[in-house]
C-alpha positions as CSV (number, residue, x, y, z in Angstrom):
1,X,9.6,37.4,-17.8
2,X,8.0,35.8,-20.9
3,X,9.9,34.7,-24.0
4,X,8.1,37.5,-25.9
5,X,9.6,40.2,-23.7
6,X,13.0,38.7,-24.2
7,X,12.5,38.6,-27.9
8,X,11.3,42.1,-28.4
9,X,13.4,44.1,-25.9
10,X,15.7,45.4,-28.7
11,X,15.4,48.8,-30.3
12,X,15.6,49.9,-34.0
13,X,19.1,51.2,-33.3
14,X,20.3,47.9,-32.0
15,X,18.6,46.1,-34.9
16,X,20.5,48.4,-37.3
17,X,23.9,47.7,-35.6
18,X,23.3,44.0,-36.0
19,X,22.2,44.4,-39.6
20,X,25.4,46.4,-40.4
21,X,27.6,43.7,-38.8
22,X,25.8,40.8,-40.7
23,X,25.9,42.9,-43.9
24,X,29.6,43.3,-43.6
25,X,29.9,39.5,-43.2
26,X,27.7,38.9,-46.2
27,X,29.8,41.4,-48.2
28,X,33.0,39.6,-47.3
29,X,31.5,36.2,-48.2
30,X,30.2,37.6,-51.5
31,X,33.6,39.0,-52.5
32,X,35.2,35.8,-51.2
33,X,33.1,33.8,-53.7
34,X,35.3,35.0,-56.6
35,X,38.4,33.8,-54.8
36,X,37.0,30.3,-54.2
37,X,36.9,29.5,-57.9
38,X,40.7,29.7,-58.2
39,X,42.0,29.4,-54.7
40,X,40.0,27.2,-52.3
41,X,40.4,29.0,-48.9
42,X,37.5,27.6,-46.9
43,X,35.8,25.7,-49.7
44,X,33.1,26.5,-52.2
45,X,30.2,24.8,-50.5
46,X,31.4,26.0,-47.1
47,X,31.3,29.6,-48.4
48,X,27.7,29.1,-49.6
49,X,26.8,27.6,-46.2
50,X,28.2,30.6,-44.3
51,X,26.5,33.1,-46.6
52,X,23.2,31.2,-46.2
53,X,23.5,31.2,-42.4
54,X,24.3,35.0,-42.4
55,X,21.3,35.8,-44.7
56,X,18.9,33.7,-42.7
57,X,20.1,35.2,-39.4
58,X,19.6,38.7,-40.8
59,X,16.1,37.7,-41.9
60,X,15.3,36.4,-38.4
61,X,16.5,39.7,-36.9
62,X,14.2,41.7,-39.2
63,X,11.2,39.4,-38.5
64,X,11.6,39.5,-34.7
65,X,13.0,43.0,-33.9
66,X,11.8,46.5,-34.4
67,X,13.1,48.5,-37.3
68,X,13.1,52.1,-38.6
69,X,13.6,53.8,-41.9
70,X,17.4,53.4,-41.8
71,X,16.9,49.6,-41.6
72,X,15.5,49.5,-45.1
73,X,18.4,51.5,-46.6
74,X,20.9,49.4,-44.8
75,X,19.3,46.3,-46.4
76,X,19.2,47.8,-49.8
77,X,22.7,49.3,-49.6
78,X,24.2,46.0,-48.5
79,X,22.4,44.1,-51.2
80,X,23.8,46.5,-53.8
81,X,27.4,46.3,-52.5
82,X,27.3,42.5,-52.4
83,X,26.4,42.5,-56.1
84,X,28.9,45.2,-57.1
85,X,31.6,43.1,-55.4
86,X,30.9,40.5,-58.1
87,X,30.5,42.9,-61.0
88,X,34.0,42.8,-62.5
89,X,35.1,39.1,-61.9
90,X,34.2,36.8,-64.7
91,X,31.1,34.6,-64.1
92,X,32.3,31.1,-63.2
93,X,29.0,29.7,-62.1
94,X,27.5,29.7,-65.6
95,X,28.4,30.9,-69.1
96,X,24.8,31.9,-70.1
97,X,25.6,35.6,-69.9
98,X,27.9,35.3,-72.9
99,X,24.9,34.2,-75.0
100,X,22.9,37.2,-73.7
101,X,25.6,39.6,-74.8
102,X,26.0,37.8,-78.2
103,X,22.3,38.0,-78.9
104,X,22.3,41.7,-78.2
105,X,25.5,42.2,-80.2
106,X,24.2,40.6,-83.4
107,X,21.0,42.6,-83.2
108,X,22.9,45.8,-83.2
109,X,24.4,44.6,-86.5
110,X,20.9,44.1,-88.0
111,X,20.8,40.3,-87.6
112,X,17.8,38.4,-86.2
113,X,19.2,36.4,-83.3
114,X,17.0,33.4,-84.2
115,X,18.4,33.1,-87.7
116,X,21.9,31.6,-87.0
117,X,23.7,29.8,-84.3
118,X,26.8,31.7,-83.1
119,X,29.3,29.5,-84.9
120,X,27.6,29.8,-88.3
121,X,29.8,30.8,-91.2
122,X,27.6,33.8,-92.0
123,X,28.7,35.3,-88.6
124,X,32.4,34.7,-88.9
125,X,33.0,38.5,-89.1
126,X,31.4,38.9,-85.7
127,X,33.2,36.1,-83.9
128,X,35.6,38.2,-81.8
129,X,37.7,36.9,-78.9
130,X,35.9,38.5,-75.9
131,X,32.5,36.9,-76.1
132,X,32.2,34.2,-78.9
133,X,34.7,31.6,-77.5
134,X,32.8,31.4,-74.2
135,X,29.3,30.8,-75.6
136,X,27.8,27.4,-74.7
137,X,26.4,25.3,-77.6
138,X,27.8,27.9,-80.0
139,X,28.5,25.4,-82.8
140,X,24.9,24.0,-83.2
141,X,22.3,25.8,-81.1
142,X,20.4,29.0,-82.0
143,X,19.3,31.1,-79.2
144,X,16.6,29.7,-76.9
145,X,15.5,33.0,-75.3
146,X,12.0,34.5,-76.2
147,X,11.4,37.9,-77.7
148,X,11.2,40.2,-74.6
149,X,14.5,38.7,-73.4
150,X,16.0,39.5,-76.8
151,X,14.8,43.1,-76.4
152,X,16.5,43.3,-73.0
153,X,19.7,42.0,-74.5
154,X,19.5,44.6,-77.2
155,X,19.0,47.4,-74.6
156,X,21.8,46.1,-72.4
157,X,24.3,46.1,-75.2
158,X,23.3,49.5,-76.6
159,X,26.5,51.2,-75.6
160,X,28.9,48.3,-75.6
161,X,28.5,44.4,-75.8
162,X,30.1,43.7,-72.4
163,X,29.4,41.5,-69.4
164,X,29.6,44.5,-67.1
165,X,26.7,46.3,-68.8
166,X,24.7,43.1,-68.9
167,X,25.2,42.5,-65.2
168,X,24.3,46.1,-64.4
169,X,21.1,45.7,-66.4
170,X,20.2,42.7,-64.3
171,X,21.0,44.6,-61.1
172,X,18.7,47.4,-62.2
173,X,15.9,44.8,-62.7
174,X,16.5,43.4,-59.3
175,X,15.9,47.0,-58.0
176,X,12.5,46.8,-59.7
177,X,11.9,43.5,-57.8
178,X,12.8,45.1,-54.5
179,X,10.6,48.1,-55.2
180,X,7.6,45.9,-56.1
181,X,8.0,43.6,-53.1
182,X,8.4,46.5,-50.7
183,X,5.2,48.1,-52.0
184,X,3.3,44.8,-51.7
185,X,4.5,44.3,-48.2
186,X,3.4,47.7,-47.1
187,X,0.0,47.2,-48.9
188,X,-0.4,44.0,-46.9
189,X,0.2,45.8,-43.6
190,X,3.7,44.5,-43.2
191,X,7.1,46.1,-43.0
192,X,9.1,46.6,-46.2
193,X,12.3,45.5,-44.4
194,X,11.1,41.9,-44.8
195,X,12.3,42.2,-48.4
196,X,15.6,41.1,-46.9
197,X,14.8,37.5,-47.6
198,X,15.2,38.3,-51.3
199,X,17.7,41.1,-51.2
200,X,20.3,39.3,-49.1
201,X,19.7,35.9,-50.5
202,X,23.0,34.3,-51.5
203,X,21.1,32.5,-54.3
204,X,20.4,35.9,-55.9
205,X,23.7,37.4,-55.0
206,X,25.6,34.5,-56.7
207,X,23.3,33.8,-59.6
208,X,22.5,37.4,-60.5
209,X,25.4,39.3,-59.0
210,X,28.1,36.9,-60.3
211,X,26.5,35.2,-63.3
212,X,24.0,37.9,-64.4
213,X,21.3,35.4,-65.1
214,X,18.2,36.4,-67.0
215,X,16.0,35.2,-64.2
216,X,16.5,38.6,-62.6
217,X,14.4,40.0,-65.4
218,X,11.9,37.2,-65.1
219,X,11.4,37.8,-61.3
220,X,11.0,41.6,-61.8
221,X,8.2,41.0,-64.4
222,X,6.5,38.4,-62.1
223,X,6.7,40.8,-59.1
224,X,5.2,43.6,-61.1
225,X,2.4,41.3,-62.2
226,X,1.7,40.3,-58.5
227,X,1.8,44.0,-57.5
228,X,-0.6,45.1,-60.2
229,X,-2.9,42.2,-59.4
230,X,-2.9,43.2,-55.8
231,X,-3.9,46.7,-56.9
232,X,-6.6,45.4,-59.2
233,X,-5.0,46.7,-62.4
234,X,-5.9,44.0,-65.0
235,X,-4.2,45.6,-68.0
236,X,-0.9,46.2,-66.2
237,X,-1.1,42.7,-64.7
238,X,-1.5,41.2,-68.1
239,X,1.3,43.2,-69.7
240,X,3.7,42.3,-66.8
241,X,2.8,38.6,-66.9
242,X,3.1,38.6,-70.7
243,X,6.5,40.1,-70.4
244,X,7.5,37.4,-67.9
245,X,6.3,34.7,-70.3
246,X,8.3,36.2,-73.1
247,X,11.4,36.2,-71.0
248,X,11.0,32.5,-69.9
249,X,7.9,30.6,-70.8
250,X,7.0,28.9,-67.5
251,X,5.4,31.9,-65.7
252,X,2.4,31.3,-67.9
253,X,1.5,28.8,-65.2
254,X,0.6,31.7,-63.0
255,X,-2.2,32.9,-65.4
256,X,-5.1,31.1,-63.6
257,X,-4.0,32.6,-60.3
258,X,-3.8,36.2,-61.5
259,X,-6.9,36.2,-63.7
260,X,-10.2,37.4,-62.3
261,X,-13.0,35.5,-63.9
262,X,-15.0,37.2,-66.6
263,X,-12.4,40.0,-66.9
264,X,-11.1,40.0,-70.5
265,X,-8.6,42.7,-70.1
266,X,-5.8,40.7,-68.4
267,X,-5.9,37.8,-70.9
268,X,-6.0,40.3,-73.8
269,X,-2.9,42.1,-72.5
270,X,-1.0,38.8,-72.1
271,X,-1.9,37.7,-75.6
272,X,-1.0,41.1,-77.1
273,X,2.5,41.0,-75.5
274,X,3.1,37.5,-76.8
275,X,1.9,38.3,-80.3
276,X,3.7,41.6,-80.6
277,X,6.9,40.0,-79.3
278,X,7.0,37.2,-81.9
279,X,5.9,39.7,-84.6
280,X,9.1,41.7,-84.1
281,X,11.3,38.7,-84.8
282,X,8.9,36.9,-87.3
283,X,11.2,37.4,-90.3
284,X,12.8,33.9,-89.6
285,X,9.4,32.1,-89.6
286,X,9.3,29.1,-87.3
287,X,12.9,29.6,-86.3
288,X,11.6,32.2,-83.9
289,X,11.0,29.5,-81.3
290,X,14.8,28.9,-81.2
291,X,16.4,25.9,-79.5
292,X,13.5,25.1,-77.1
293,X,12.9,21.6,-78.6
294,X,16.6,20.7,-78.6
295,X,17.0,22.0,-75.0
296,X,14.2,19.8,-73.8
297,X,15.9,16.7,-75.3
298,X,19.3,17.6,-73.9
299,X,17.9,18.1,-70.4
300,X,16.2,14.8,-70.3
301,X,12.6,16.1,-70.4
302,X,11.7,13.6,-73.1
303,X,13.4,10.5,-71.5
304,X,12.3,11.5,-68.0
305,X,15.8,11.6,-66.5
306,X,15.2,15.3,-65.6
307,X,12.4,14.5,-63.2
308,X,13.5,13.4,-59.7
309,X,10.1,12.0,-58.6
310,X,10.0,9.9,-61.7
311,X,13.5,8.5,-61.1
312,X,12.6,7.9,-57.5
313,X,9.5,6.0,-58.5
314,X,11.6,3.8,-60.8
315,X,13.6,2.7,-57.8
316,X,10.4,1.2,-56.3
317,X,9.6,-2.5,-57.2
318,X,6.7,-2.6,-59.6
319,X,7.4,0.9,-61.0
320,X,10.7,0.3,-62.6
321,X,9.2,0.6,-66.1
322,X,7.2,3.7,-65.4
323,X,7.3,6.0,-68.4
324,X,7.4,9.7,-68.9
325,X,3.8,9.9,-70.2
326,X,2.6,8.3,-67.0
327,X,4.6,10.8,-64.9
328,X,3.2,13.7,-67.0
329,X,-0.3,12.4,-66.3
330,X,0.5,12.4,-62.6
331,X,1.6,16.1,-63.0
332,X,-1.7,16.9,-64.6
333,X,-3.5,15.3,-61.7
334,X,-1.5,17.5,-59.3
335,X,-2.2,20.7,-61.2
336,X,-5.9,20.1,-61.6
337,X,-6.9,20.8,-58.0
338,X,-4.5,23.7,-57.9
339,X,-6.3,25.2,-61.0
340,X,-9.6,24.7,-59.2
341,X,-8.2,26.5,-56.2
342,X,-7.2,29.4,-58.4
343,X,-10.7,29.4,-60.0
344,X,-12.3,29.8,-56.5
345,X,-9.8,32.4,-55.3
346,X,-10.0,34.5,-58.4
347,X,-13.1,36.3,-57.1
348,X,-11.9,36.7,-53.6
349,X,-10.6,40.2,-52.5
350,X,-7.1,41.2,-51.3
351,X,-4.3,38.7,-51.3
352,X,-6.3,35.6,-51.7
353,X,-4.6,34.9,-55.1
354,X,-1.1,34.8,-53.6
355,X,-1.3,31.3,-52.0
356,X,-2.6,29.5,-55.1
357,X,0.0,31.4,-57.2
358,X,2.8,30.3,-54.9
359,X,1.4,26.7,-54.9
360,X,1.5,26.6,-58.7
361,X,5.1,27.9,-58.8
362,X,6.4,25.5,-56.1
363,X,4.5,22.6,-57.6
364,X,6.2,23.3,-61.0
365,X,9.6,23.3,-59.5
366,X,9.0,20.2,-57.3
367,X,7.8,18.2,-60.3
368,X,10.3,19.7,-62.7
369,X,13.3,19.2,-60.3
370,X,15.7,21.7,-62.0
371,X,19.4,20.9,-62.3
372,X,20.4,24.5,-61.9
373,X,19.9,26.7,-58.8
374,X,18.8,29.9,-60.6
375,X,15.7,28.2,-61.8
376,X,14.3,28.2,-58.2
377,X,15.2,31.9,-57.6
378,X,11.8,33.0,-58.9
379,X,10.2,31.3,-55.8
380,X,11.9,33.8,-53.4
381,X,9.4,36.6,-53.9
382,X,6.6,34.2,-52.8
383,X,8.7,33.4,-49.7
384,X,9.0,37.1,-49.0
385,X,5.2,37.5,-49.2
386,X,4.5,34.1,-47.6
387,X,7.5,33.3,-45.3
388,X,6.8,29.7,-44.4
389,X,9.3,26.9,-43.4
390,X,8.7,24.3,-46.2
391,X,9.4,26.8,-49.0
392,X,12.5,28.2,-47.3
393,X,13.9,24.7,-46.7
394,X,13.2,23.6,-50.3
395,X,14.7,26.7,-52.0
396,X,17.9,26.8,-49.9
397,X,18.4,23.0,-50.0
398,X,18.5,23.3,-53.8
399,X,20.9,26.2,-53.5
400,X,23.2,24.4,-51.0
401,X,23.4,21.0,-52.7
402,X,24.0,22.5,-56.1
403,X,27.1,24.2,-54.6
404,X,28.6,20.8,-53.6
405,X,30.2,17.9,-55.4
406,X,26.7,16.5,-56.0
407,X,25.9,19.2,-58.6
408,X,26.3,16.7,-61.4
409,X,23.4,15.1,-63.3
410,X,23.2,11.4,-62.6
411,X,23.6,9.4,-59.3
412,X,25.2,12.3,-57.5
413,X,22.3,14.7,-58.2
414,X,19.8,12.0,-57.4
415,X,21.5,11.8,-53.9
416,X,21.3,15.5,-53.5
417,X,17.6,15.6,-54.5
418,X,16.8,12.8,-52.1
419,X,18.1,15.0,-49.3
420,X,16.4,18.1,-50.6
421,X,13.0,16.5,-51.0
422,X,13.3,14.6,-47.7
423,X,14.2,17.8,-45.8
424,X,11.3,19.6,-47.5
425,X,8.9,16.8,-46.5
426,X,10.1,17.0,-42.8
427,X,9.7,20.8,-42.9
428,X,6.2,20.5,-44.3
429,X,5.2,18.1,-41.5
430,X,6.6,20.4,-38.8
431,X,4.8,23.4,-40.4
432,X,1.5,21.5,-40.4
433,X,2.0,20.6,-36.8
434,X,2.8,24.2,-36.0
435,X,-0.3,25.4,-37.7
436,X,-2.4,22.9,-35.9
437,X,-1.1,23.3,-32.4
438,X,0.3,26.9,-32.1
439,X,-3.0,28.2,-30.8
440,X,-3.2,25.7,-27.9
441,X,0.5,26.3,-27.2
442,X,0.1,30.1,-27.4
443,X,2.9,30.5,-29.8
444,X,2.2,33.4,-32.1
445,X,4.2,34.2,-35.1
446,X,6.8,36.7,-33.7
447,X,7.0,39.0,-36.8
448,X,3.2,39.5,-36.7
449,X,3.5,41.2,-33.3
450,X,6.4,43.3,-34.5
451,X,4.5,44.4,-37.6
452,X,1.4,45.4,-35.6
453,X,3.6,47.2,-33.1
454,X,5.4,49.2,-35.9
455,X,2.0,50.0,-37.5
456,X,0.9,51.8,-34.3
């Protein structure tokens, strides 16, 4: 009996039973998260570890076992329940959602959110007790979020400026993400159940379900851009990418991967969204760019303390005085061949654009080395479409270490990043060896066989 016969002897029914059991465990751990903030039962990082193990085990089941229609709805239903379990508890992971609600709240009172910082005297009459006291940087920083994000805040607070409605808005946008990814998987000849890597990710459940982070909207827009690019719809690709850029700026990096050379429609759509977005809020002049410059200084982007690779280089004799400009030049040298790759792939059919797009996204995060786990959540859709070991190790190493005592800028975070980048390098080496020798060892990717079997 071969290892493949052992691996595939299950049935869709048994797969569904296992998914239900793992889903119940994930639901328990998701609800348990709220308890861990006040009463440490098994420990915060231990809770994250268990949730991570359950979600990856469920992903392995989906990749290696047959599924049916019920499997998809078990995955979607469990994902929704895990998020609803965190709907009413206050967000302890981050206070950013209070700023979202505030920005929508002041807009409903006819005030441009870029005009004043929340603690300004002109807004004293709006400074109630439910939202205002919990806004970070409220006494000096105007909003940092671009125009499409502001429009989402306005929509989310239409009926009432509450955390609950803001979270529900982000959940709905996660539904858009799942829809787009499921459609892309099917168009690529794979099973839509593989969306489980996103839907059951504890990174998404915690950061969007609990904290309601805006990155849920960013990911939805990016996934729509990828879907429209796969379907060769340049106008819609540009509108979706433009919306993503106007939610958070950095998805603009994906432009060369999604643009088909000599096609003016996609760039025109991106530019039109950006121009229209800023036009809506242009009454404040240059203030429309918000706190972006101040945030860059606070986060150490000017001094270079933000960048792990730069800090690591400064520990090497002979490079101790390495400056930020030299590191940025190194970054440019990294992105140049990636841009050329995008240029060559732009005229290729099908999914050829996906790998360079994923490479750009991962390169940005690896060079940027974010201090917050929700920044890497936008990499998860690429892992759903291109499920490979190095990316999975990197994303979940970031998630794990930033749930431990090492989630503190300085020496502790440098230690955590050392482990994250080291583990990612080992995973990359193993992945390269796998790709080189799997043919001679006759080790096919198991989920490919399941996919083709389901297709018949």
